[in-house]
Every structure is written in C-alpha cells, then in structure tokens.
mmCIF file as Biopython writes it, N, C-alpha, C and O atoms, coordinates in Angstrom:
data_model
#
loop_
_atom_site.group_PDB
_atom_site.id
_atom_site.type_symbol
_atom_site.label_atom_id
_atom_site.label_alt_id
_atom_site.label_comp_id
_atom_site.label_asym_id
_atom_site.label_entity_id
_atom_site.label_seq_id
_atom_site.pdbx_PDB_ins_code
_atom_site.Cartn_x
_atom_site.Cartn_y
_atom_site.Cartn_z
_atom_site.occupancy
_atom_site.B_iso_or_equiv
_atom_site.auth_seq_id
_atom_site.auth_asym_id
_atom_site.pdbx_PDB_model_num
ATOM 1   N N  . MET A ? 1  ? 0.843   -1.181 0.000   1.0 0.0 1  A 1 
ATOM 2   C CA . MET A ? 1  ? 0.000   0.000  0.000   1.0 0.0 1  A 1 
ATOM 3   C C  . MET A ? 1  ? 0.888   1.245  0.000   1.0 0.0 1  A 1 
ATOM 4   O O  . MET A ? 1  ? 1.783   1.363  0.838   1.0 0.0 1  A 1 
ATOM 5   N N  . PRO A ? 2  ? 0.655   2.164  -0.920  1.0 0.0 2  A 1 
ATOM 6   C CA . PRO A ? 2  ? 1.436   3.394  -0.973  1.0 0.0 2  A 1 
ATOM 7   C C  . PRO A ? 2  ? 1.135   4.293  0.226   1.0 0.0 2  A 1 
ATOM 8   O O  . PRO A ? 2  ? 0.043   4.269  0.792   1.0 0.0 2  A 1 
ATOM 9   N N  . THR A ? 3  ? 2.131   5.075  0.584   1.0 0.0 3  A 1 
ATOM 10  C CA . THR A ? 3  ? 1.947   6.113  1.586   1.0 0.0 3  A 1 
ATOM 11  C C  . THR A ? 3  ? 1.971   7.446  0.865   1.0 0.0 3  A 1 
ATOM 12  O O  . THR A ? 3  ? 2.961   7.792  0.219   1.0 0.0 3  A 1 
ATOM 13  N N  . ILE A ? 4  ? 0.884   8.195  0.974   1.0 0.0 4  A 1 
ATOM 14  C CA . ILE A ? 4  ? 0.782   9.508  0.349   1.0 0.0 4  A 1 
ATOM 15  C C  . ILE A ? 4  ? 0.862   10.548 1.452   1.0 0.0 4  A 1 
ATOM 16  O O  . ILE A ? 4  ? 0.113   10.498 2.428   1.0 0.0 4  A 1 
ATOM 17  N N  . THR A ? 5  ? 1.786   11.495 1.282   1.0 0.0 5  A 1 
ATOM 18  C CA . THR A ? 5  ? 1.944   12.572 2.247   1.0 0.0 5  A 1 
ATOM 19  C C  . THR A ? 5  ? 1.726   13.899 1.544   1.0 0.0 5  A 1 
ATOM 20  O O  . THR A ? 5  ? 2.302   14.158 0.487   1.0 0.0 5  A 1 
ATOM 21  N N  . VAL A ? 6  ? 0.886   14.737 2.141   1.0 0.0 6  A 1 
ATOM 22  C CA . VAL A ? 6  ? 0.659   16.086 1.637   1.0 0.0 6  A 1 
ATOM 23  C C  . VAL A ? 6  ? 1.206   17.042 2.694   1.0 0.0 6  A 1 
ATOM 24  O O  . VAL A ? 6  ? 0.727   17.067 3.827   1.0 0.0 6  A 1 
ATOM 25  N N  . SER A ? 7  ? 2.208   17.822 2.314   1.0 0.0 7  A 1 
ATOM 26  C CA . SER A ? 7  ? 2.870   18.709 3.272   1.0 0.0 7  A 1 
ATOM 27  C C  . SER A ? 7  ? 2.093   20.010 3.456   1.0 0.0 7  A 1 
ATOM 28  O O  . SER A ? 7  ? 1.089   20.258 2.787   1.0 0.0 7  A 1 
ATOM 29  N N  . ASP A ? 8  ? 2.580   20.821 4.370   1.0 0.0 8  A 1 
ATOM 30  C CA . ASP A ? 8  ? 1.971   22.125 4.626   1.0 0.0 8  A 1 
ATOM 31  C C  . ASP A ? 8  ? 2.107   23.067 3.438   1.0 0.0 8  A 1 
ATOM 32  O O  . ASP A ? 8  ? 1.476   24.124 3.414   1.0 0.0 8  A 1 
ATOM 33  N N  . ALA A ? 9  ? 2.918   22.700 2.454   1.0 0.0 9  A 1 
ATOM 34  C CA . ALA A ? 9  ? 3.063   23.523 1.255   1.0 0.0 9  A 1 
ATOM 35  C C  . ALA A ? 9  ? 1.811   23.491 0.379   1.0 0.0 9  A 1 
ATOM 36  O O  . ALA A ? 9  ? 1.683   24.296 -0.544  1.0 0.0 9  A 1 
ATOM 37  N N  . CYS A ? 10 ? 0.890   22.571 0.659   1.0 0.0 10 A 1 
ATOM 38  C CA . CYS A ? 10 ? -0.362  22.479 -0.103  1.0 0.0 10 A 1 
ATOM 39  C C  . CYS A ? 10 ? -1.137  23.779 0.038   1.0 0.0 10 A 1 
ATOM 40  O O  . CYS A ? 10 ? -1.416  24.235 1.147   1.0 0.0 10 A 1 
ATOM 41  N N  . ASP A ? 11 ? -1.485  24.375 -1.116  1.0 0.0 11 A 1 
ATOM 42  C CA . ASP A ? 11 ? -2.269  25.609 -1.082  1.0 0.0 11 A 1 
ATOM 43  C C  . ASP A ? 11 ? -3.736  25.371 -1.429  1.0 0.0 11 A 1 
ATOM 44  O O  . ASP A ? 11 ? -4.517  26.317 -1.537  1.0 0.0 11 A 1 
ATOM 45  N N  . GLY A ? 12 ? -4.104  24.112 -1.601  1.0 0.0 12 A 1 
ATOM 46  C CA . GLY A ? 12 ? -5.506  23.779 -1.826  1.0 0.0 12 A 1 
ATOM 47  C C  . GLY A ? 12 ? -6.028  24.106 -3.206  1.0 0.0 12 A 1 
ATOM 48  O O  . GLY A ? 12 ? -7.230  24.311 -3.375  1.0 0.0 12 A 1 
ATOM 49  N N  . ASP A ? 13 ? -5.152  24.161 -4.203  1.0 0.0 13 A 1 
ATOM 50  C CA . ASP A ? 13 ? -5.621  24.477 -5.553  1.0 0.0 13 A 1 
ATOM 51  C C  . ASP A ? 13 ? -6.409  23.337 -6.190  1.0 0.0 13 A 1 
ATOM 52  O O  . ASP A ? 13 ? -7.134  23.559 -7.160  1.0 0.0 13 A 1 
ATOM 53  N N  . GLY A ? 14 ? -6.280  22.130 -5.667  1.0 0.0 14 A 1 
ATOM 54  C CA . GLY A ? 14 ? -7.093  21.010 -6.122  1.0 0.0 14 A 1 
ATOM 55  C C  . GLY A ? 14 ? -6.633  20.317 -7.383  1.0 0.0 14 A 1 
ATOM 56  O O  . GLY A ? 14 ? -7.360  19.483 -7.923  1.0 0.0 14 A 1 
ATOM 57  N N  . VAL A ? 15 ? -5.453  20.635 -7.867  1.0 0.0 15 A 1 
ATOM 58  C CA . VAL A ? 15 ? -4.950  20.001 -9.085  1.0 0.0 15 A 1 
ATOM 59  C C  . VAL A ? 15 ? -4.870  18.486 -8.903  1.0 0.0 15 A 1 
ATOM 60  O O  . VAL A ? 15 ? -5.228  17.729 -9.806  1.0 0.0 15 A 1 
ATOM 61  N N  . CYS A ? 16 ? -4.404  18.051 -7.745  1.0 0.0 16 A 1 
ATOM 62  C CA . CYS A ? 16 ? -4.275  16.609 -7.494  1.0 0.0 16 A 1 
ATOM 63  C C  . CYS A ? 16 ? -5.636  15.922 -7.471  1.0 0.0 16 A 1 
ATOM 64  O O  . CYS A ? 16 ? -5.778  14.791 -7.936  1.0 0.0 16 A 1 
ATOM 65  N N  . VAL A ? 17 ? -6.624  16.607 -6.931  1.0 0.0 17 A 1 
ATOM 66  C CA . VAL A ? 17 ? -7.983  16.053 -6.884  1.0 0.0 17 A 1 
ATOM 67  C C  . VAL A ? 17 ? -8.490  15.826 -8.301  1.0 0.0 17 A 1 
ATOM 68  O O  . VAL A ? 17 ? -9.091  14.795 -8.602  1.0 0.0 17 A 1 
ATOM 69  N N  . ASP A ? 18 ? -8.241  16.798 -9.160  1.0 0.0 18 A 1 
ATOM 70  C CA . ASP A ? 18 ? -8.725  16.726 -10.541 1.0 0.0 18 A 1 
ATOM 71  C C  . ASP A ? 18 ? -7.958  15.721 -11.390 1.0 0.0 18 A 1 
ATOM 72  O O  . ASP A ? 18 ? -8.545  15.080 -12.262 1.0 0.0 18 A 1 
ATOM 73  N N  . ILE A ? 19 ? -6.659  15.572 -11.153 1.0 0.0 19 A 1 
ATOM 74  C CA . ILE A ? 19 ? -5.833  14.762 -12.055 1.0 0.0 19 A 1 
ATOM 75  C C  . ILE A ? 19 ? -5.727  13.294 -11.652 1.0 0.0 19 A 1 
ATOM 76  O O  . ILE A ? 19 ? -5.421  12.450 -12.494 1.0 0.0 19 A 1 
ATOM 77  N N  . CYS A ? 20 ? -5.973  12.974 -10.394 1.0 0.0 20 A 1 
ATOM 78  C CA . CYS A ? 20 ? -5.799  11.595 -9.925  1.0 0.0 20 A 1 
ATOM 79  C C  . CYS A ? 20 ? -6.779  10.648 -10.626 1.0 0.0 20 A 1 
ATOM 80  O O  . CYS A ? 20 ? -7.991  10.805 -10.485 1.0 0.0 20 A 1 
ATOM 81  N N  . PRO A ? 21 ? -6.266  9.665  -11.381 1.0 0.0 21 A 1 
ATOM 82  C CA . PRO A ? 21 ? -7.164  8.759  -12.103 1.0 0.0 21 A 1 
ATOM 83  C C  . PRO A ? 21 ? -7.929  7.800  -11.186 1.0 0.0 21 A 1 
ATOM 84  O O  . PRO A ? 21 ? -8.929  7.209  -11.596 1.0 0.0 21 A 1 
ATOM 85  N N  . MET A ? 22 ? -7.461  7.649  -9.960  1.0 0.0 22 A 1 
ATOM 86  C CA . MET A ? 22 ? -8.102  6.731  -9.015  1.0 0.0 22 A 1 
ATOM 87  C C  . MET A ? 22 ? -8.961  7.460  -7.978  1.0 0.0 22 A 1 
ATOM 88  O O  . MET A ? 22 ? -9.535  6.830  -7.090  1.0 0.0 22 A 1 
ATOM 89  N N  . ASN A ? 23 ? -9.046  8.786  -8.095  1.0 0.0 23 A 1 
ATOM 90  C CA . ASN A ? 23 ? -9.886  9.588  -7.201  1.0 0.0 23 A 1 
ATOM 91  C C  . ASN A ? 23 ? -9.502  9.388  -5.731  1.0 0.0 23 A 1 
ATOM 92  O O  . ASN A ? 23 ? -10.366 9.197  -4.875  1.0 0.0 23 A 1 
ATOM 93  N N  . CYS A ? 24 ? -8.207  9.433  -5.454  1.0 0.0 24 A 1 
ATOM 94  C CA . CYS A ? 24 ? -7.705  9.190  -4.091  1.0 0.0 24 A 1 
ATOM 95  C C  . CYS A ? 24 ? -7.904  10.366 -3.142  1.0 0.0 24 A 1 
ATOM 96  O O  . CYS A ? 24 ? -7.927  10.183 -1.925  1.0 0.0 24 A 1 
ATOM 97  N N  . TYR A ? 25 ? -8.047  11.573 -3.690  1.0 0.0 25 A 1 
ATOM 98  C CA . TYR A ? 25 ? -8.046  12.779 -2.862  1.0 0.0 25 A 1 
ATOM 99  C C  . TYR A ? 25 ? -9.429  13.393 -2.683  1.0 0.0 25 A 1 
ATOM 100 O O  . TYR A ? 25 ? -10.292 13.310 -3.557  1.0 0.0 25 A 1 
ATOM 101 N N  . ASP A ? 26 ? -9.605  14.010 -1.520  1.0 0.0 26 A 1 
ATOM 102 C CA . ASP A ? 26 ? -10.745 14.885 -1.245  1.0 0.0 26 A 1 
ATOM 103 C C  . ASP A ? 26 ? -10.179 16.210 -0.753  1.0 0.0 26 A 1 
ATOM 104 O O  . ASP A ? 26 ? -9.064  16.266 -0.235  1.0 0.0 26 A 1 
ATOM 105 N N  . MET A ? 27 ? -10.948 17.261 -0.919  1.0 0.0 27 A 1 
ATOM 106 C CA . MET A ? 27 ? -10.581 18.542 -0.330  1.0 0.0 27 A 1 
ATOM 107 C C  . MET A ? 27 ? -11.255 18.627 1.032   1.0 0.0 27 A 1 
ATOM 108 O O  . MET A ? 27 ? -12.473 18.479 1.139   1.0 0.0 27 A 1 
ATOM 109 N N  . VAL A ? 28 ? -10.463 18.864 2.069   1.0 0.0 28 A 1 
ATOM 110 C CA . VAL A ? 28 ? -10.966 18.982 3.436   1.0 0.0 28 A 1 
ATOM 111 C C  . VAL A ? 28 ? -10.378 20.256 4.035   1.0 0.0 28 A 1 
ATOM 112 O O  . VAL A ? 28 ? -9.160  20.404 4.142   1.0 0.0 28 A 1 
ATOM 113 N N  . ASP A ? 29 ? -11.248 21.157 4.415   1.0 0.0 29 A 1 
ATOM 114 C CA . ASP A ? 29 ? -10.803 22.432 4.996   1.0 0.0 29 A 1 
ATOM 115 C C  . ASP A ? 29 ? -9.777  23.138 4.116   1.0 0.0 29 A 1 
ATOM 116 O O  . ASP A ? 29 ? -8.809  23.711 4.616   1.0 0.0 29 A 1 
ATOM 117 N N  . GLY A ? 30 ? -9.996  23.094 2.808   1.0 0.0 30 A 1 
ATOM 118 C CA . GLY A ? 30 ? -9.140  23.802 1.871   1.0 0.0 30 A 1 
ATOM 119 C C  . GLY A ? 30 ? -7.808  23.140 1.570   1.0 0.0 30 A 1 
ATOM 120 O O  . GLY A ? 30 ? -6.930  23.764 0.975   1.0 0.0 30 A 1 
ATOM 121 N N  . LYS A ? 31 ? -7.644  21.895 1.970   1.0 0.0 31 A 1 
ATOM 122 C CA . LYS A ? 31 ? -6.403  21.163 1.703   1.0 0.0 31 A 1 
ATOM 123 C C  . LYS A ? 31 ? -6.718  19.803 1.085   1.0 0.0 31 A 1 
ATOM 124 O O  . LYS A ? 31 ? -7.775  19.225 1.337   1.0 0.0 31 A 1 
ATOM 125 N N  . ALA A ? 32 ? -5.796  19.305 0.280   1.0 0.0 32 A 1 
ATOM 126 C CA . ALA A ? 32 ? -5.949  17.976 -0.309  1.0 0.0 32 A 1 
ATOM 127 C C  . ALA A ? 32 ? -5.641  16.917 0.744   1.0 0.0 32 A 1 
ATOM 128 O O  . ALA A ? 32 ? -4.624  16.985 1.435   1.0 0.0 32 A 1 
ATOM 129 N N  . VAL A ? 33 ? -6.535  15.941 0.853   1.0 0.0 33 A 1 
ATOM 130 C CA . VAL A ? 33 ? -6.353  14.848 1.809   1.0 0.0 33 A 1 
ATOM 131 C C  . VAL A ? 33 ? -6.494  13.527 1.049   1.0 0.0 33 A 1 
ATOM 132 O O  . VAL A ? 33 ? -7.508  13.303 0.387   1.0 0.0 33 A 1 
ATOM 133 N N  . PRO A ? 34 ? -5.484  12.647 1.136   1.0 0.0 34 A 1 
ATOM 134 C CA . PRO A ? 34 ? -5.553  11.360 0.435   1.0 0.0 34 A 1 
ATOM 135 C C  . PRO A ? 34 ? -6.443  10.369 1.189   1.0 0.0 34 A 1 
ATOM 136 O O  . PRO A ? 34 ? -5.946  9.471  1.869   1.0 0.0 34 A 1 
ATOM 137 N N  . GLU A ? 35 ? -7.745  10.537 1.064   1.0 0.0 35 A 1 
ATOM 138 C CA . GLU A ? 35 ? -8.724  9.725  1.793   1.0 0.0 35 A 1 
ATOM 139 C C  . GLU A ? 35 ? -8.751  8.265  1.336   1.0 0.0 35 A 1 
ATOM 140 O O  . GLU A ? 35 ? -9.124  7.378  2.103   1.0 0.0 35 A 1 
ATOM 141 N N  . ARG A ? 36 ? -8.351  8.020  0.079   1.0 0.0 36 A 1 
ATOM 142 C CA . ARG A ? 36 ? -8.398  6.665  -0.467  1.0 0.0 36 A 1 
ATOM 143 C C  . ARG A ? 36 ? -7.014  6.242  -0.978  1.0 0.0 36 A 1 
ATOM 144 O O  . ARG A ? 36 ? -6.875  5.812  -2.123  1.0 0.0 36 A 1 
ATOM 145 N N  . ALA A ? 37 ? -6.010  6.367  -0.132  1.0 0.0 37 A 1 
ATOM 146 C CA . ALA A ? 37 ? -4.636  6.026  -0.519  1.0 0.0 37 A 1 
ATOM 147 C C  . ALA A ? 37 ? -4.502  4.561  -0.917  1.0 0.0 37 A 1 
ATOM 148 O O  . ALA A ? 37 ? -3.629  4.211  -1.712  1.0 0.0 37 A 1 
ATOM 149 N N  . ASP A ? 38 ? -5.357  3.708  -0.372  1.0 0.0 38 A 1 
ATOM 150 C CA . ASP A ? 38 ? -5.320  2.280  -0.734  1.0 0.0 38 A 1 
ATOM 151 C C  . ASP A ? 38 ? -5.575  2.058  -2.222  1.0 0.0 38 A 1 
ATOM 152 O O  . ASP A ? 38 ? -5.156  1.043  -2.778  1.0 0.0 38 A 1 
ATOM 153 N N  . ASP A ? 39 ? -6.259  3.000  -2.867  1.0 0.0 39 A 1 
ATOM 154 C CA . ASP A ? 39 ? -6.583  2.874  -4.288  1.0 0.0 39 A 1 
ATOM 155 C C  . ASP A ? 39 ? -5.460  3.385  -5.197  1.0 0.0 39 A 1 
ATOM 156 O O  . ASP A ? 39 ? -5.523  3.208  -6.414  1.0 0.0 39 A 1 
ATOM 157 N N  . CYS A ? 40 ? -4.450  4.006  -4.625  1.0 0.0 40 A 1 
ATOM 158 C CA . CYS A ? 40 ? -3.364  4.619  -5.395  1.0 0.0 40 A 1 
ATOM 159 C C  . CYS A ? 40 ? -2.620  3.562  -6.214  1.0 0.0 40 A 1 
ATOM 160 O O  . CYS A ? 40 ? -2.276  2.495  -5.705  1.0 0.0 40 A 1 
ATOM 161 N N  . ILE A ? 41 ? -2.377  3.876  -7.491  1.0 0.0 41 A 1 
ATOM 162 C CA . ILE A ? 41 ? -1.626  2.987  -8.380  1.0 0.0 41 A 1 
ATOM 163 C C  . ILE A ? 41 ? -0.202  3.510  -8.619  1.0 0.0 41 A 1 
ATOM 164 O O  . ILE A ? 41 ? 0.517   3.008  -9.483  1.0 0.0 41 A 1 
ATOM 165 N N  . MET A ? 42 ? 0.183   4.509  -7.852  1.0 0.0 42 A 1 
ATOM 166 C CA . MET A ? 42 ? 1.517   5.103  -7.909  1.0 0.0 42 A 1 
ATOM 167 C C  . MET A ? 42 ? 1.887   5.608  -9.305  1.0 0.0 42 A 1 
ATOM 168 O O  . MET A ? 42 ? 3.021   5.443  -9.753  1.0 0.0 42 A 1 
ATOM 169 N N  . CYS A ? 43 ? 0.931   6.215  -9.978  1.0 0.0 43 A 1 
ATOM 170 C CA . CYS A ? 43 ? 1.192   6.767  -11.306 1.0 0.0 43 A 1 
ATOM 171 C C  . CYS A ? 43 ? 1.958   8.090  -11.230 1.0 0.0 43 A 1 
ATOM 172 O O  . CYS A ? 43 ? 2.544   8.534  -12.217 1.0 0.0 43 A 1 
ATOM 173 N N  . MET A ? 44 ? 1.946   8.708  -10.056 1.0 0.0 44 A 1 
ATOM 174 C CA . MET A ? 44 ? 2.651   9.963  -9.770  1.0 0.0 44 A 1 
ATOM 175 C C  . MET A ? 44 ? 2.068   11.173 -10.490 1.0 0.0 44 A 1 
ATOM 176 O O  . MET A ? 44 ? 2.723   12.212 -10.571 1.0 0.0 44 A 1 
ATOM 177 N N  . ALA A ? 45 ? 0.857   11.058 -11.012 1.0 0.0 45 A 1 
ATOM 178 C CA . ALA A ? 45 ? 0.225   12.201 -11.673 1.0 0.0 45 A 1 
ATOM 179 C C  . ALA A ? 45 ? 0.074   13.366 -10.700 1.0 0.0 45 A 1 
ATOM 180 O O  . ALA A ? 45 ? 0.299   14.519 -11.067 1.0 0.0 45 A 1 
ATOM 181 N N  . CYS A ? 46 ? -0.302  13.069 -9.474  1.0 0.0 46 A 1 
ATOM 182 C CA . CYS A ? 46 ? -0.491  14.120 -8.469  1.0 0.0 46 A 1 
ATOM 183 C C  . CYS A ? 46 ? 0.834   14.786 -8.117  1.0 0.0 46 A 1 
ATOM 184 O O  . CYS A ? 46 ? 0.910   16.010 -8.003  1.0 0.0 46 A 1 
ATOM 185 N N  . VAL A ? 47 ? 1.872   13.980 -7.947  1.0 0.0 47 A 1 
ATOM 186 C CA . VAL A ? 47 ? 3.200   14.499 -7.610  1.0 0.0 47 A 1 
ATOM 187 C C  . VAL A ? 47 ? 3.693   15.422 -8.716  1.0 0.0 47 A 1 
ATOM 188 O O  . VAL A ? 47 ? 4.198   16.511 -8.444  1.0 0.0 47 A 1 
ATOM 189 N N  . ASN A ? 48 ? 3.547   14.990 -9.955  1.0 0.0 48 A 1 
ATOM 190 C CA . ASN A ? 48 ? 4.023   15.771 -11.096 1.0 0.0 48 A 1 
ATOM 191 C C  . ASN A ? 48 ? 3.195   17.020 -11.341 1.0 0.0 48 A 1 
ATOM 192 O O  . ASN A ? 48 ? 3.715   18.009 -11.859 1.0 0.0 48 A 1 
ATOM 193 N N  . ALA A ? 49 ? 1.917   16.996 -10.981 1.0 0.0 49 A 1 
ATOM 194 C CA . ALA A ? 49 ? 1.036   18.130 -11.249 1.0 0.0 49 A 1 
ATOM 195 C C  . ALA A ? 49 ? 1.068   19.196 -10.161 1.0 0.0 49 A 1 
ATOM 196 O O  . ALA A ? 49 ? 0.727   20.350 -10.419 1.0 0.0 49 A 1 
ATOM 197 N N  . CYS A ? 50 ? 1.469   18.831 -8.961  1.0 0.0 50 A 1 
ATOM 198 C CA . CYS A ? 50 ? 1.422   19.775 -7.839  1.0 0.0 50 A 1 
ATOM 199 C C  . CYS A ? 50 ? 2.425   20.914 -8.048  1.0 0.0 50 A 1 
ATOM 200 O O  . CYS A ? 50 ? 3.631   20.672 -8.106  1.0 0.0 50 A 1 
ATOM 201 N N  . PRO A ? 51 ? 1.934   22.153 -8.161  1.0 0.0 51 A 1 
ATOM 202 C CA . PRO A ? 51 ? 2.849   23.273 -8.409  1.0 0.0 51 A 1 
ATOM 203 C C  . PRO A ? 51 ? 3.731   23.608 -7.206  1.0 0.0 51 A 1 
ATOM 204 O O  . PRO A ? 51 ? 4.749   24.284 -7.353  1.0 0.0 51 A 1 
ATOM 205 N N  . ASN A ? 52 ? 3.347   23.142 -6.026  1.0 0.0 52 A 1 
ATOM 206 C CA . ASN A ? 52 ? 4.104   23.450 -4.808  1.0 0.0 52 A 1 
ATOM 207 C C  . ASN A ? 52 ? 4.954   22.282 -4.319  1.0 0.0 52 A 1 
ATOM 208 O O  . ASN A ? 52 ? 5.584   22.364 -3.265  1.0 0.0 52 A 1 
ATOM 209 N N  . GLN A ? 53 ? 4.970   21.193 -5.089  1.0 0.0 53 A 1 
ATOM 210 C CA . GLN A ? 53 ? 5.716   19.988 -4.710  1.0 0.0 53 A 1 
ATOM 211 C C  . GLN A ? 53 ? 5.363   19.557 -3.287  1.0 0.0 53 A 1 
ATOM 212 O O  . GLN A ? 53 ? 6.235   19.211 -2.489  1.0 0.0 53 A 1 
ATOM 213 N N  . ALA A ? 54 ? 4.062   19.587 -2.990  1.0 0.0 54 A 1 
ATOM 214 C CA . ALA A ? 54 ? 3.575   19.294 -1.642  1.0 0.0 54 A 1 
ATOM 215 C C  . ALA A ? 54 ? 3.249   17.822 -1.424  1.0 0.0 54 A 1 
ATOM 216 O O  . ALA A ? 54 ? 2.928   17.423 -0.304  1.0 0.0 54 A 1 
ATOM 217 N N  . ILE A ? 55 ? 3.326   17.004 -2.481  1.0 0.0 55 A 1 
ATOM 218 C CA . ILE A ? 55 ? 2.891   15.609 -2.382  1.0 0.0 55 A 1 
ATOM 219 C C  . ILE A ? 55 ? 4.069   14.668 -2.591  1.0 0.0 55 A 1 
ATOM 220 O O  . ILE A ? 55 ? 4.870   14.840 -3.509  1.0 0.0 55 A 1 
ATOM 221 N N  . THR A ? 56 ? 4.154   13.672 -1.719  1.0 0.0 56 A 1 
ATOM 222 C CA . THR A ? 56 ? 5.096   12.577 -1.925  1.0 0.0 56 A 1 
ATOM 223 C C  . THR A ? 56 ? 4.317   11.268 -1.869  1.0 0.0 56 A 1 
ATOM 224 O O  . THR A ? 56 ? 3.375   11.117 -1.091  1.0 0.0 56 A 1 
ATOM 225 N N  . VAL A ? 57 ? 4.730   10.332 -2.707  1.0 0.0 57 A 1 
ATOM 226 C CA . VAL A ? 57 ? 4.119   9.002  -2.741  1.0 0.0 57 A 1 
ATOM 227 C C  . VAL A ? 57 ? 5.247   7.991  -2.612  1.0 0.0 57 A 1 
ATOM 228 O O  . VAL A ? 57 ? 6.196   7.994  -3.395  1.0 0.0 57 A 1 
ATOM 229 N N  . GLU A ? 58 ? 5.129   7.129  -1.615  1.0 0.0 58 A 1 
ATOM 230 C CA . GLU A ? 58 ? 6.159   6.109  -1.394  1.0 0.0 58 A 1 
ATOM 231 C C  . GLU A ? 58 ? 5.521   4.752  -1.282  1.0 0.0 58 A 1 
ATOM 232 O O  . GLU A ? 58 ? 6.219   3.755  -1.094  1.0 0.0 58 A 1 
#
C-alpha cells in the first residue's frame, strides 16, 4: 500500500484532486487529503502536477 503525504506547502488548488485517475483525494478544509490512498496505483500524476511539490508518494 502506498503512503501519500501532503505537506503544509499544499495551497488547496485542487490540481491533485482533478488529475488523480483513481480519485484518491478529497478537499478537506481547503487542503488535499488522500482519503483513499489504498486505491493509489503510484502513477505519480499528483506528484508531477502539484505546483508546490507538496505531495510525496512512497
């Protein structure tokens, strides 16, 4: 199971929510939260799309 971490650098623009093909993220209180990390296929679309480099997937 991948571990998805969203740092404090997240500005809540929602790019990761929109681009994730597995719909892993929800917006909670203006920040991206990986609510369904178990569904992650480690495609790194969210990591590559985040303008603030706030997401890591391991």
